[in-house]
All heavy atoms as TSV, in Angstrom:
chain	resi	resn	atom	element	x	y	z
A	1	MET	N	N	161.442	-31.518	197.873
A	1	MET	CA	C	160.794	-30.459	197.130
A	1	MET	C	C	159.409	-30.919	196.695
A	1	MET	O	O	159.211	-32.042	196.278
A	1	MET	CB	C	161.631	-30.085	195.907
A	1	MET	CG	C	160.972	-29.014	195.093
A	1	MET	SD	S	161.706	-28.722	193.473
A	1	MET	CE	C	161.465	-30.293	192.708
A	2	ASP	N	N	158.476	-30.028	196.746
A	2	ASP	CA	C	157.100	-30.259	196.316
A	2	ASP	C	C	157.048	-30.152	194.790
A	2	ASP	O	O	157.358	-29.115	194.225
A	2	ASP	CB	C	156.217	-29.200	196.964
A	2	ASP	CG	C	154.763	-29.327	196.603
A	2	ASP	OD1	O	154.402	-30.206	195.800
A	2	ASP	OD2	O	153.986	-28.525	197.126
A	3	ASP	N	N	156.642	-31.252	194.105
A	3	ASP	CA	C	156.605	-31.248	192.644
A	3	ASP	C	C	155.643	-30.215	192.071
A	3	ASP	O	O	155.777	-29.824	190.916
A	3	ASP	CB	C	156.248	-32.629	192.106
A	3	ASP	CG	C	157.473	-33.522	191.955
A	3	ASP	OD1	O	158.611	-33.024	192.111
A	3	ASP	OD2	O	157.290	-34.715	191.671
A	4	SER	N	N	154.687	-29.735	192.857
A	4	SER	CA	C	153.767	-28.722	192.353
A	4	SER	C	C	154.468	-27.377	192.168
A	4	SER	O	O	153.913	-26.465	191.576
A	4	SER	CB	C	152.567	-28.557	193.283
A	4	SER	OG	O	152.955	-27.952	194.498
A	5	GLN	N	N	155.693	-27.282	192.670
A	5	GLN	CA	C	156.473	-26.050	192.544
A	5	GLN	C	C	157.832	-26.330	191.909
A	5	GLN	O	O	158.805	-25.636	192.174
A	5	GLN	CB	C	156.641	-25.391	193.904
A	5	GLN	CG	C	155.326	-24.950	194.489
A	5	GLN	CD	C	155.495	-24.189	195.785
A	5	GLN	OE1	O	156.572	-24.086	196.338
A	5	GLN	NE2	N	154.409	-23.634	196.271
A	6	ARG	N	N	157.876	-27.322	191.049
A	6	ARG	CA	C	159.149	-27.734	190.448
A	6	ARG	C	C	159.711	-26.703	189.477
A	6	ARG	O	O	160.922	-26.482	189.435
A	6	ARG	CB	C	158.952	-29.065	189.728
A	6	ARG	CG	C	160.197	-29.517	189.026
A	6	ARG	CD	C	160.041	-30.879	188.451
A	6	ARG	NE	N	161.218	-31.224	187.668
A	6	ARG	CZ	C	161.405	-32.410	187.147
A	6	ARG	NH1	N	160.515	-33.363	187.316
A	6	ARG	NH2	N	162.479	-32.648	186.440
A	7	PHE	N	N	158.846	-26.082	188.671
A	7	PHE	CA	C	159.318	-25.156	187.636
A	7	PHE	C	C	159.127	-23.724	188.115
A	7	PHE	O	O	158.011	-23.288	188.379
A	7	PHE	CB	C	158.594	-25.428	186.314
A	7	PHE	CG	C	158.915	-26.793	185.782
A	7	PHE	CD1	C	158.090	-27.860	186.052
A	7	PHE	CD2	C	160.075	-27.004	185.065
A	7	PHE	CE1	C	158.402	-29.130	185.604
A	7	PHE	CE2	C	160.401	-28.267	184.606
A	7	PHE	CZ	C	159.565	-29.334	184.873
A	8	TYR	N	N	160.233	-23.011	188.225
A	8	TYR	CA	C	160.274	-21.667	188.805
A	8	TYR	C	C	160.573	-20.659	187.703
A	8	TYR	O	O	161.574	-20.765	187.001
A	8	TYR	CB	C	161.342	-21.627	189.891
A	8	TYR	CG	C	161.520	-20.300	190.571
A	8	TYR	CD1	C	160.448	-19.611	191.104
A	8	TYR	CD2	C	162.784	-19.745	190.712
A	8	TYR	CE1	C	160.623	-18.400	191.747
A	8	TYR	CE2	C	162.973	-18.535	191.356
A	8	TYR	CZ	C	161.888	-17.865	191.875
A	8	TYR	OH	O	162.054	-16.670	192.513
A	9	LEU	N	N	159.705	-19.674	187.553
A	9	LEU	CA	C	159.817	-18.666	186.508
A	9	LEU	C	C	159.989	-17.299	187.145
A	9	LEU	O	O	159.259	-16.956	188.080
A	9	LEU	CB	C	158.545	-18.712	185.650
A	9	LEU	CG	C	158.432	-17.800	184.445
A	9	LEU	CD1	C	159.566	-18.032	183.458
A	9	LEU	CD2	C	157.078	-18.009	183.773
A	10	THR	N	N	160.963	-16.551	186.654
A	10	THR	CA	C	161.198	-15.207	187.182
A	10	THR	C	C	161.329	-14.196	186.059
A	10	THR	O	O	161.769	-14.517	184.966
A	10	THR	CB	C	162.489	-15.125	188.031
A	10	THR	OG1	O	163.611	-15.476	187.216
A	10	THR	CG2	C	162.423	-16.013	189.242
A	11	VAL	N	N	160.954	-12.970	186.380
A	11	VAL	CA	C	161.206	-11.817	185.524
A	11	VAL	C	C	162.021	-10.845	186.362
A	11	VAL	O	O	161.595	-10.448	187.447
A	11	VAL	CB	C	159.902	-11.128	185.064
A	11	VAL	CG1	C	160.222	-9.896	184.224
A	11	VAL	CG2	C	159.004	-12.089	184.316
A	12	MET	N	N	163.198	-10.493	185.847
A	12	MET	CA	C	164.059	-9.514	186.503
A	12	MET	C	C	164.221	-8.319	185.572
A	12	MET	O	O	164.275	-8.480	184.353
A	12	MET	CB	C	165.448	-10.106	186.782
A	12	MET	CG	C	165.454	-11.360	187.635
A	12	MET	SD	S	165.096	-11.050	189.362
A	12	MET	CE	C	166.550	-10.186	189.880
A	13	ALA	N	N	164.297	-7.130	186.132
A	13	ALA	CA	C	164.572	-5.914	185.368
A	13	ALA	C	C	165.321	-4.965	186.280
A	13	ALA	O	O	164.946	-4.802	187.445
A	13	ALA	CB	C	163.294	-5.281	184.852
A	14	ALA	N	N	166.377	-4.390	185.762
A	14	ALA	CA	C	167.206	-3.462	186.535
A	14	ALA	C	C	167.667	-4.094	187.844
A	14	ALA	O	O	167.730	-3.439	188.871
A	14	ALA	CB	C	166.468	-2.155	186.785
A	15	GLY	N	N	167.953	-5.399	187.802
A	15	GLY	CA	C	168.448	-6.096	188.980
A	15	GLY	C	C	167.403	-6.384	190.042
A	15	GLY	O	O	167.739	-6.815	191.137
A	16	ARG	N	N	166.142	-6.161	189.721
A	16	ARG	CA	C	165.070	-6.376	190.698
A	16	ARG	C	C	164.078	-7.415	190.200
A	16	ARG	O	O	163.771	-7.477	189.006
A	16	ARG	CB	C	164.326	-5.073	190.951
A	16	ARG	CG	C	165.192	-4.062	191.629
A	16	ARG	CD	C	164.391	-2.874	192.006
A	16	ARG	NE	N	165.272	-1.971	192.745
A	16	ARG	CZ	C	164.880	-0.902	193.344
A	16	ARG	NH1	N	163.615	-0.559	193.314
A	16	ARG	NH2	N	165.724	-0.150	193.990
A	17	LEU	N	N	163.555	-8.172	191.126
A	17	LEU	CA	C	162.528	-9.154	190.819
A	17	LEU	C	C	161.210	-8.434	190.529
A	17	LEU	O	O	160.728	-7.659	191.347
A	17	LEU	CB	C	162.351	-10.118	191.993
A	17	LEU	CG	C	161.341	-11.236	191.815
A	17	LEU	CD1	C	161.765	-12.181	190.692
A	17	LEU	CD2	C	161.181	-11.996	193.111
A	18	VAL	N	N	160.654	-8.677	189.345
A	18	VAL	CA	C	159.401	-8.050	188.938
A	18	VAL	C	C	158.230	-9.014	189.132
A	18	VAL	O	O	157.159	-8.623	189.586
A	18	VAL	CB	C	159.484	-7.611	187.453
A	18	VAL	CG1	C	158.147	-7.084	186.957
A	18	VAL	CG2	C	160.587	-6.585	187.259
A	19	MET	N	N	158.450	-10.287	188.790
A	19	MET	CA	C	157.389	-11.285	188.852
A	19	MET	C	C	158.037	-12.648	189.048
A	19	MET	O	O	159.148	-12.885	188.595
A	19	MET	CB	C	156.597	-11.263	187.543
A	19	MET	CG	C	155.458	-12.233	187.455
A	19	MET	SD	S	154.057	-11.784	188.465
A	19	MET	CE	C	153.309	-10.538	187.454
A	20	GLN	N	N	157.307	-13.527	189.747
A	20	GLN	CA	C	157.783	-14.899	189.905
A	20	GLN	C	C	156.590	-15.832	190.035
A	20	GLN	O	O	155.500	-15.414	190.412
A	20	GLN	CB	C	158.694	-15.040	191.120
A	20	GLN	CG	C	158.011	-14.775	192.436
A	20	GLN	CD	C	158.959	-14.877	193.614
A	20	GLN	OE1	O	160.029	-15.444	193.509
A	20	GLN	NE2	N	158.556	-14.307	194.737
A	21	GLY	N	N	156.809	-17.094	189.674
A	21	GLY	CA	C	155.755	-18.078	189.790
A	21	GLY	C	C	156.330	-19.479	189.756
A	21	GLY	O	O	157.447	-19.696	189.293
A	22	TRP	N	N	155.558	-20.427	190.279
A	22	TRP	CA	C	155.971	-21.832	190.336
A	22	TRP	C	C	154.874	-22.687	189.743
A	22	TRP	O	O	153.688	-22.436	189.995
A	22	TRP	CB	C	156.180	-22.272	191.785
A	22	TRP	CG	C	157.339	-21.662	192.478
A	22	TRP	CD1	C	158.580	-22.211	192.623
A	22	TRP	CD2	C	157.388	-20.401	193.160
A	22	TRP	NE1	N	159.392	-21.364	193.344
A	22	TRP	CE2	C	158.682	-20.245	193.687
A	22	TRP	CE3	C	156.458	-19.380	193.362
A	22	TRP	CZ2	C	159.064	-19.128	194.398
A	22	TRP	CZ3	C	156.844	-18.265	194.068
A	22	TRP	CH2	C	158.135	-18.154	194.583
A	23	TRP	N	N	155.258	-23.714	188.984
A	23	TRP	CA	C	154.301	-24.646	188.399
A	23	TRP	C	C	154.838	-26.063	188.500
A	23	TRP	O	O	156.045	-26.291	188.494
A	23	TRP	CB	C	154.040	-24.306	186.921
A	23	TRP	CG	C	153.272	-23.042	186.799
A	23	TRP	CD1	C	151.921	-22.902	186.782
A	23	TRP	CD2	C	153.803	-21.718	186.734
A	23	TRP	NE1	N	151.583	-21.571	186.704
A	23	TRP	CE2	C	152.718	-20.817	186.675
A	23	TRP	CE3	C	155.086	-21.176	186.724
A	23	TRP	CZ2	C	152.871	-19.446	186.589
A	23	TRP	CZ3	C	155.245	-19.817	186.648
A	23	TRP	CH2	C	154.141	-18.958	186.589
A	24	GLY	N	N	153.938	-27.009	188.553
A	24	GLY	CA	C	154.313	-28.417	188.608
A	24	GLY	C	C	154.483	-29.033	187.239
A	24	GLY	O	O	155.127	-30.061	187.086
A	25	SER	N	N	153.937	-28.404	186.225
A	25	SER	CA	C	153.965	-28.911	184.852
A	25	SER	C	C	154.923	-28.079	184.005
A	25	SER	O	O	154.795	-26.846	183.937
A	25	SER	CB	C	152.565	-28.835	184.250
A	25	SER	OG	O	152.605	-28.956	182.853
A	26	GLU	N	N	155.851	-28.766	183.336
A	26	GLU	CA	C	156.773	-28.048	182.454
A	26	GLU	C	C	156.015	-27.401	181.295
A	26	GLU	O	O	156.325	-26.279	180.895
A	26	GLU	CB	C	157.856	-28.979	181.917
A	26	GLU	CG	C	158.859	-28.248	181.048
A	26	GLU	CD	C	160.027	-29.096	180.596
A	26	GLU	OE1	O	160.120	-30.279	180.988
A	26	GLU	OE2	O	160.860	-28.560	179.846
A	27	ALA	N	N	155.018	-28.085	180.752
A	27	ALA	CA	C	154.250	-27.534	179.630
A	27	ALA	C	C	153.575	-26.224	180.024
A	27	ALA	O	O	153.608	-25.239	179.270
A	27	ALA	CB	C	153.224	-28.544	179.146
A	28	ILE	N	N	152.972	-26.186	181.189
A	28	ILE	CA	C	152.319	-24.961	181.658
A	28	ILE	C	C	153.363	-23.880	181.919
A	28	ILE	O	O	153.175	-22.723	181.539
A	28	ILE	CB	C	151.474	-25.231	182.916
A	28	ILE	CG1	C	150.280	-26.097	182.548
A	28	ILE	CG2	C	151.017	-23.914	183.564
A	28	ILE	CD1	C	149.494	-26.623	183.731
A	29	ALA	N	N	154.467	-24.240	182.539
A	29	ALA	CA	C	155.524	-23.265	182.825
A	29	ALA	C	C	156.082	-22.674	181.534
A	29	ALA	O	O	156.352	-21.470	181.465
A	29	ALA	CB	C	156.632	-23.921	183.645
A	30	ARG	N	N	156.239	-23.484	180.496
A	30	ARG	CA	C	156.733	-22.977	179.208
A	30	ARG	C	C	155.712	-22.036	178.556
A	30	ARG	O	O	156.092	-21.030	177.946
A	30	ARG	CB	C	157.083	-24.123	178.270
A	30	ARG	CG	C	158.402	-24.790	178.620
A	30	ARG	CD	C	158.731	-25.901	177.621
A	30	ARG	NE	N	159.999	-26.521	177.911
A	30	ARG	CZ	C	161.176	-26.091	177.451
A	30	ARG	NH1	N	161.244	-25.023	176.682
A	30	ARG	NH2	N	162.284	-26.734	177.751
A	31	ARG	N	N	154.438	-22.333	178.689
A	31	ARG	CA	C	153.412	-21.417	178.164
A	31	ARG	C	C	153.451	-20.083	178.907
A	31	ARG	O	O	153.363	-19.012	178.293
A	31	ARG	CB	C	152.021	-22.046	178.263
A	31	ARG	CG	C	151.740	-23.044	177.153
A	31	ARG	CD	C	150.267	-23.402	177.048
A	31	ARG	NE	N	149.727	-24.043	178.240
A	31	ARG	CZ	C	149.730	-25.352	178.461
A	31	ARG	NH1	N	150.257	-26.174	177.582
A	31	ARG	NH2	N	149.207	-25.829	179.565
A	32	LYS	N	N	153.593	-20.161	180.227
A	32	LYS	CA	C	153.704	-18.930	181.024
A	32	LYS	C	C	154.947	-18.147	180.623
A	32	LYS	O	O	154.916	-16.920	180.524
A	32	LYS	CB	C	153.760	-19.252	182.526
A	32	LYS	CG	C	152.457	-19.765	183.071
A	32	LYS	CD	C	151.426	-18.665	183.117
A	32	LYS	CE	C	150.183	-19.140	183.837
A	32	LYS	NZ	N	149.199	-18.077	183.977
A	33	PHE	N	N	156.057	-18.861	180.394
A	33	PHE	CA	C	157.295	-18.220	179.961
A	33	PHE	C	C	157.033	-17.409	178.692
A	33	PHE	O	O	157.388	-16.233	178.611
A	33	PHE	CB	C	158.373	-19.293	179.718
A	33	PHE	CG	C	159.655	-18.748	179.168
A	33	PHE	CD1	C	160.647	-18.274	180.004
A	33	PHE	CD2	C	159.883	-18.722	177.793
A	33	PHE	CE1	C	161.832	-17.771	179.492
A	33	PHE	CE2	C	161.067	-18.231	177.276
A	33	PHE	CZ	C	162.044	-17.753	178.124
A	34	SER	N	N	156.390	-18.023	177.706
A	34	SER	CA	C	156.098	-17.331	176.443
A	34	SER	C	C	155.196	-16.122	176.667
A	34	SER	O	O	155.421	-15.049	176.087
A	34	SER	CB	C	155.440	-18.294	175.454
A	34	SER	OG	O	156.342	-19.310	175.091
A	35	LEU	N	N	154.181	-16.283	177.497
A	35	LEU	CA	C	153.295	-15.163	177.812
A	35	LEU	C	C	154.051	-14.023	178.484
A	35	LEU	O	O	153.838	-12.851	178.172
A	35	LEU	CB	C	152.145	-15.631	178.710
A	35	LEU	CG	C	151.089	-16.509	178.045
A	35	LEU	CD1	C	150.154	-17.089	179.107
A	35	LEU	CD2	C	150.310	-15.728	177.010
A	36	TRP	N	N	154.933	-14.380	179.420
A	36	TRP	CA	C	155.678	-13.358	180.142
A	36	TRP	C	C	156.683	-12.650	179.249
A	36	TRP	O	O	156.932	-11.466	179.427
A	36	TRP	CB	C	156.345	-13.952	181.376
A	36	TRP	CG	C	155.378	-14.270	182.478
A	36	TRP	CD1	C	154.014	-14.308	182.396
A	36	TRP	CD2	C	155.694	-14.602	183.816
A	36	TRP	NE1	N	153.482	-14.649	183.614
A	36	TRP	CE2	C	154.488	-14.835	184.509
A	36	TRP	CE3	C	156.887	-14.749	184.506
A	36	TRP	CZ2	C	154.445	-15.188	185.853
A	36	TRP	CZ3	C	156.846	-15.097	185.851
A	36	TRP	CH2	C	155.636	-15.308	186.508
A	37	VAL	N	N	157.263	-13.356	178.271
A	37	VAL	CA	C	158.149	-12.691	177.313
A	37	VAL	C	C	157.346	-11.623	176.572
A	37	VAL	O	O	157.815	-10.495	176.408
A	37	VAL	CB	C	158.789	-13.698	176.334
A	37	VAL	CG1	C	159.445	-12.976	175.161
A	37	VAL	CG2	C	159.817	-14.566	177.053
A	38	GLY	N	N	156.139	-11.959	176.145
A	38	GLY	CA	C	155.291	-10.984	175.470
A	38	GLY	C	C	154.874	-9.828	176.360
A	38	GLY	O	O	154.808	-8.683	175.930
A	39	GLU	N	N	154.616	-10.126	177.615
A	39	GLU	CA	C	154.120	-9.103	178.533
A	39	GLU	C	C	155.231	-8.234	179.126
A	39	GLU	O	O	155.057	-7.026	179.296
A	39	GLU	CB	C	153.339	-9.774	179.667
A	39	GLU	CG	C	152.607	-8.795	180.554
A	39	GLU	CD	C	151.646	-9.477	181.510
A	39	GLU	OE1	O	151.277	-10.639	181.274
A	39	GLU	OE2	O	151.270	-8.830	182.500
A	40	TYR	N	N	156.355	-8.840	179.476
A	40	TYR	CA	C	157.420	-8.121	180.182
A	40	TYR	C	C	158.688	-7.927	179.356
A	40	TYR	O	O	159.599	-7.220	179.782
A	40	TYR	CB	C	157.793	-8.864	181.474
A	40	TYR	CG	C	156.645	-8.994	182.429
A	40	TYR	CD1	C	155.948	-10.190	182.552
A	40	TYR	CD2	C	156.229	-7.921	183.202
A	40	TYR	CE1	C	154.884	-10.313	183.428
A	40	TYR	CE2	C	155.164	-8.033	184.074
A	40	TYR	CZ	C	154.491	-9.234	184.179
A	40	TYR	OH	O	153.437	-9.354	185.045
A	41	GLY	N	N	158.758	-8.529	178.184
A	41	GLY	CA	C	159.978	-8.489	177.375
A	41	GLY	C	C	160.386	-7.115	176.892
A	41	GLY	O	O	161.539	-6.901	176.539
A	42	THR	N	N	159.459	-6.177	176.877
A	42	THR	CA	C	159.791	-4.824	176.427
A	42	THR	C	C	160.347	-3.941	177.548
A	42	THR	O	O	160.786	-2.827	177.285
A	42	THR	CB	C	158.553	-4.134	175.819
A	42	THR	OG1	O	157.522	-4.082	176.798
A	42	THR	CG2	C	158.073	-4.888	174.580
A	43	MET	N	N	160.330	-4.444	178.774
A	43	MET	CA	C	160.889	-3.670	179.891
A	43	MET	C	C	162.397	-3.530	179.702
A	43	MET	O	O	163.065	-4.480	179.285
A	43	MET	CB	C	160.627	-4.376	181.227
A	43	MET	CG	C	159.177	-4.405	181.604
A	43	MET	SD	S	158.895	-5.341	183.131
A	43	MET	CE	C	159.645	-4.238	184.308
A	44	SER	N	N	162.922	-2.384	179.989
A	44	SER	CA	C	164.352	-2.145	179.854
A	44	SER	C	C	165.149	-3.123	180.725
A	44	SER	O	O	164.907	-3.224	181.932
A	44	SER	CB	C	164.675	-0.707	180.272
A	44	SER	OG	O	166.057	-0.474	180.173
A	45	GLY	N	N	166.056	-3.864	180.100
A	45	GLY	CA	C	166.903	-4.802	180.832
A	45	GLY	C	C	166.206	-6.047	181.326
A	45	GLY	O	O	166.722	-6.738	182.201
A	46	ALA	N	N	165.040	-6.358	180.767
A	46	ALA	CA	C	164.284	-7.529	181.227
A	46	ALA	C	C	165.061	-8.822	180.992
A	46	ALA	O	O	165.744	-8.987	179.992
A	46	ALA	CB	C	162.942	-7.609	180.506
A	47	ARG	N	N	164.945	-9.732	181.957
A	47	ARG	CA	C	165.552	-11.062	181.865
A	47	ARG	C	C	164.531	-12.034	182.439
A	47	ARG	O	O	164.117	-11.896	183.598
A	47	ARG	CB	C	166.833	-11.123	182.677
A	47	ARG	CG	C	167.494	-12.458	182.627
A	47	ARG	CD	C	168.819	-12.291	181.916
A	47	ARG	NE	N	169.479	-13.552	181.786
A	47	ARG	CZ	C	169.715	-14.111	180.623
A	47	ARG	NH1	N	169.360	-13.513	179.512
A	47	ARG	NH2	N	170.339	-15.243	180.545
A	48	ILE	N	N	164.120	-13.001	181.631
A	48	ILE	CA	C	163.103	-13.964	182.037
A	48	ILE	C	C	163.750	-15.336	182.046
A	48	ILE	O	O	164.394	-15.737	181.071
A	48	ILE	CB	C	161.889	-13.905	181.083
A	48	ILE	CG1	C	161.346	-12.465	181.065
A	48	ILE	CG2	C	160.832	-14.905	181.502
A	48	ILE	CD1	C	160.353	-12.172	179.982
A	49	THR	N	N	163.597	-16.048	183.156
A	49	THR	CA	C	164.293	-17.320	183.338
A	49	THR	C	C	163.336	-18.380	183.865
A	49	THR	O	O	162.589	-18.130	184.812
A	49	THR	CB	C	165.454	-17.159	184.345
A	49	THR	OG1	O	166.298	-16.087	183.908
A	49	THR	CG2	C	166.275	-18.428	184.455
A	50	LEU	N	N	163.396	-19.556	183.251
A	50	LEU	CA	C	162.630	-20.714	183.705
A	50	LEU	C	C	163.619	-21.763	184.197
A	50	LEU	O	O	164.506	-22.175	183.453
A	50	LEU	CB	C	161.775	-21.287	182.574
A	50	LEU	CG	C	160.990	-22.561	182.893
A	50	LEU	CD1	C	160.033	-22.345	184.063
A	50	LEU	CD2	C	160.249	-23.046	181.656
A	51	ILE	N	N	163.460	-22.173	185.456
A	51	ILE	CA	C	164.375	-23.128	186.093
A	51	ILE	C	C	163.614	-24.375	186.506
A	51	ILE	O	O	162.515	-24.284	187.060
A	51	ILE	CB	C	165.040	-22.488	187.331
A	51	ILE	CG1	C	165.887	-21.295	186.908
A	51	ILE	CG2	C	165.875	-23.518	188.096
A	51	ILE	CD1	C	166.404	-20.471	188.056
A	52	ASP	N	N	164.198	-25.524	186.235
A	52	ASP	CA	C	163.684	-26.805	186.729
A	52	ASP	C	C	164.396	-27.055	188.052
A	52	ASP	O	O	165.556	-27.460	188.080
A	52	ASP	CB	C	163.981	-27.916	185.729
A	52	ASP	CG	C	163.499	-29.284	186.188
A	52	ASP	OD1	O	163.247	-29.475	187.397
A	52	ASP	OD2	O	163.396	-30.179	185.326
A	53	GLU	N	N	163.717	-26.770	189.148
A	53	GLU	CA	C	164.350	-26.921	190.461
A	53	GLU	C	C	164.562	-28.380	190.830
A	53	GLU	O	O	165.418	-28.689	191.640
A	53	GLU	CB	C	163.542	-26.185	191.526
A	53	GLU	CG	C	163.595	-24.679	191.320
A	53	GLU	CD	C	163.055	-23.899	192.489
A	53	GLU	OE1	O	162.160	-24.391	193.201
A	53	GLU	OE2	O	163.546	-22.772	192.681
A	54	GLY	N	N	163.806	-29.293	190.224
A	54	GLY	CA	C	163.994	-30.719	190.463
A	54	GLY	C	C	165.321	-31.209	189.910
A	54	GLY	O	O	165.988	-32.053	190.504
A	55	GLN	N	N	165.720	-30.666	188.764
A	55	GLN	CA	C	166.983	-31.045	188.122
A	55	GLN	C	C	168.102	-30.061	188.453
A	55	GLN	O	O	169.258	-30.323	188.134
A	55	GLN	CB	C	166.805	-31.108	186.601
A	55	GLN	CG	C	165.818	-32.149	186.134
A	55	GLN	CD	C	166.303	-33.554	186.421
A	55	GLN	OE1	O	167.475	-33.859	186.266
A	55	GLN	NE2	N	165.407	-34.409	186.881
A	56	GLY	N	N	167.742	-28.918	189.018
A	56	GLY	CA	C	168.745	-27.913	189.349
A	56	GLY	C	C	169.370	-27.284	188.120
A	56	GLY	O	O	170.560	-26.977	188.112
A	57	GLN	N	N	168.567	-27.062	187.069
A	57	GLN	CA	C	169.128	-26.478	185.855
A	57	GLN	C	C	168.156	-25.486	185.213
A	57	GLN	O	O	166.946	-25.563	185.412
A	57	GLN	CB	C	169.490	-27.552	184.847
A	57	GLN	CG	C	168.320	-28.361	184.343
A	57	GLN	CD	C	168.763	-29.531	183.481
A	57	GLN	OE1	O	169.893	-30.004	183.571
A	57	GLN	NE2	N	167.871	-30.011	182.650
A	58	THR	N	N	168.721	-24.572	184.440
A	58	THR	CA	C	167.929	-23.608	183.702
A	58	THR	C	C	167.342	-24.284	182.479
A	58	THR	O	O	168.058	-24.934	181.718
A	58	THR	CB	C	168.801	-22.409	183.290
A	58	THR	OG1	O	169.311	-21.790	184.479
A	58	THR	CG2	C	168.015	-21.395	182.497
A	59	VAL	N	N	166.041	-24.119	182.287
A	59	VAL	CA	C	165.357	-24.693	181.135
A	59	VAL	C	C	165.495	-23.761	179.943
A	59	VAL	O	O	165.870	-24.176	178.848
A	59	VAL	CB	C	163.860	-24.945	181.447
A	59	VAL	CG1	C	163.116	-25.433	180.218
A	59	VAL	CG2	C	163.707	-25.921	182.605
A	60	THR	N	N	165.205	-22.477	180.143
A	60	THR	CA	C	165.311	-21.478	179.073
A	60	THR	C	C	165.381	-20.092	179.675
A	60	THR	O	O	164.960	-19.868	180.812
A	60	THR	CB	C	164.131	-21.617	178.074
A	60	THR	OG1	O	164.381	-20.801	176.933
A	60	THR	CG2	C	162.808	-21.268	178.708
A	61	THR	N	N	165.919	-19.164	178.884
A	61	THR	CA	C	166.009	-17.761	179.310
A	61	THR	C	C	165.639	-16.877	178.127
A	61	THR	O	O	165.716	-17.277	176.973
A	61	THR	CB	C	167.428	-17.381	179.769
A	61	THR	OG1	O	168.339	-17.601	178.689
A	61	THR	CG2	C	167.865	-18.152	180.976
A	62	TRP	N	N	165.237	-15.675	178.444
A	62	TRP	CA	C	165.018	-14.649	177.430
A	62	TRP	C	C	165.598	-13.349	177.957
A	62	TRP	O	O	165.354	-13.018	179.120
A	62	TRP	CB	C	163.534	-14.465	177.157
A	62	TRP	CG	C	163.316	-13.527	176.024
A	62	TRP	CD1	C	163.179	-13.832	174.708
A	62	TRP	CD2	C	163.269	-12.101	176.103
A	62	TRP	NE1	N	163.050	-12.679	173.980
A	62	TRP	CE2	C	163.098	-11.590	174.809
A	62	TRP	CE3	C	163.373	-11.182	177.160
A	62	TRP	CZ2	C	163.026	-10.238	174.533
A	62	TRP	CZ3	C	163.302	-9.845	176.892
A	62	TRP	CH2	C	163.116	-9.376	175.584
A	63	PRO	N	N	166.360	-12.625	177.197
A	63	PRO	CA	C	166.840	-13.018	175.880
A	63	PRO	C	C	167.789	-14.212	175.986
A	63	PRO	O	O	168.325	-14.494	177.056
A	63	PRO	CB	C	167.547	-11.786	175.357
A	63	PRO	CG	C	167.892	-10.970	176.556
A	63	PRO	CD	C	166.887	-11.333	177.618
A	64	ASP	N	N	167.967	-14.904	174.860
A	64	ASP	CA	C	168.852	-16.068	174.826
A	64	ASP	C	C	170.253	-15.695	175.283
A	64	ASP	O	O	170.734	-14.605	174.975
A	64	ASP	CB	C	168.960	-16.643	173.406
A	64	ASP	CG	C	167.684	-17.302	172.952
A	64	ASP	OD1	O	166.913	-17.754	173.805
A	64	ASP	OD2	O	167.466	-17.364	171.729
A	65	GLU	N	N	170.865	-16.608	176.016
A	65	GLU	CA	C	172.273	-16.411	176.370
A	65	GLU	C	C	173.099	-16.771	175.151
A	65	GLU	O	O	172.967	-17.832	174.587
A	65	GLU	CB	C	172.665	-17.313	177.544
A	65	GLU	CG	C	171.970	-16.946	178.826
A	65	GLU	CD	C	172.338	-17.857	179.970
A	65	GLU	OE1	O	172.870	-18.961	179.734
A	65	GLU	OE2	O	172.084	-17.461	181.106
A	66	ALA	N	N	173.904	-15.842	174.704
A	66	ALA	CA	C	174.716	-16.099	173.505
A	66	ALA	C	C	176.171	-16.298	173.869
A	66	ALA	O	O	176.617	-15.999	174.904
A	66	ALA	CB	C	174.566	-14.944	172.537
């Protein structure tokens, strides 16, 4: 895997992919995550997920999984 695309961010709404992006820096990916929550979080059924593909795990989601 290319480390420049390690952190994968998606926005899903109504079961469809709305936006996606890849970053090599976790700090930058987390900033984008926060921006996208502000920008897309009001969409009906929005789900925003940041995944560390290097570790194969979810870093954070919005809304929080309870």
